[in-house]
Structures are given as structure tokens and as C-alpha cells.
N, C-alpha and C positions, 0 to 999 in steps of 0.2 A: 526546358528546365531539366537539369541533371537529376536523374533518379536517386543518386546518392544523397544529394541535397535534400530531397523530399523525405527519404528514409531517416536521415539525421534529424530533420525537423520533427518528424513523427516521434522519434525517440525522446527529443527534448520535451515535447508536449506531454507524452506519457509520464516522464519523470516529474514534470511540474504538477500534473494532475495527481499523481501518487503522493507527492509531498503535501499538497493541499489536503488530501484525505487523511493522511497521517497526522498532520498538524491539527486538523479539526476533530478527529475521532480518537486520537491517541495511538501509541505504539501497540502492535498486537501483543497480547499476553501469551507467554509460553506456559503459564500455570493457570489452569482453569479454576475459577472461583466458584465454589459450590456452597456458599454460605459460611465457609470456614475461613479463617485467616483474619477476620475482624469480628467484633462483637456487634450484634444487631438485636434489638428487642423485637421479637415477633417474626424474625426472618425477613428475607427480601420478598416483596410482592411480585406477582406474575408480571406486572408492568415493568418493574425494575429489571427482572431477569430478561425480558424481551429486549429492553433497551440495551443492556450489557451485550447480549448476543448481536444486536444490530450494529453497535459500535465496533465490536470485535470483527464482525464480517467486513465492514467498510474499511477498517484499518488494514486487514489482510489484503483486501483488493488494492489498497494504496501501496502496500509493500510489493505486491506482484507487479503493479504498473511501473514502479521504480526499477525493478529487476528487468522487466521486458524492455523498457526504454534504454537502460544501460547496455543491455546486450545488443540492441539495434545500433547504438552509437559505436560500440566496440567493433561490430561487423563492418560498418562504414569506414571507420578509421583504419582497420586492417586492410581493406580493399584499396583505400587511397594510398597507403604506404607501399603496397606492392606495385602500384602504377609507376 
């Protein structure tokens, strides 16, 4: 089996995995929510804050997987073009 084929397939799997994480947990937020920006009575509970942090972490992992997968595919494509 050709190593370039394997690397390209790994890139596709990483892209798909990242897409699933972002689709499930949302797009990473560039603005941190600290209880401001929307009205809440009594503030956010610790459970809600932990949930927001967890979702944000998984969505950032998803974005990183997409970038890594894309870079792998670009590398394989550039090697194949030079052949």
C-alpha cells in the first residue's frame, strides 16, 4: 500500500472527526462568556460553567483536527504534483 494513500486517508479521517466534534459541540467561541452578554437570574451554576468549558474544549479540538487533516492532505497533494 502506498504511504501517500495512507497519509491522505488519515487526513480525511481527521477532517471528518473534527467536523463531527464541531457539529456536535458548536464552533469555538472567540469571546469568553463570563456571565455577561446575556441576562440570567442568579448567574450561571458551576455545572453550567463546566459544561460550557467542556463544549468549548471539544470544539477547539475539532477545529485543530480539521486543520491537521487539511495540512496532511495538502502535503500529500504537493508531493503527488511534484512526481
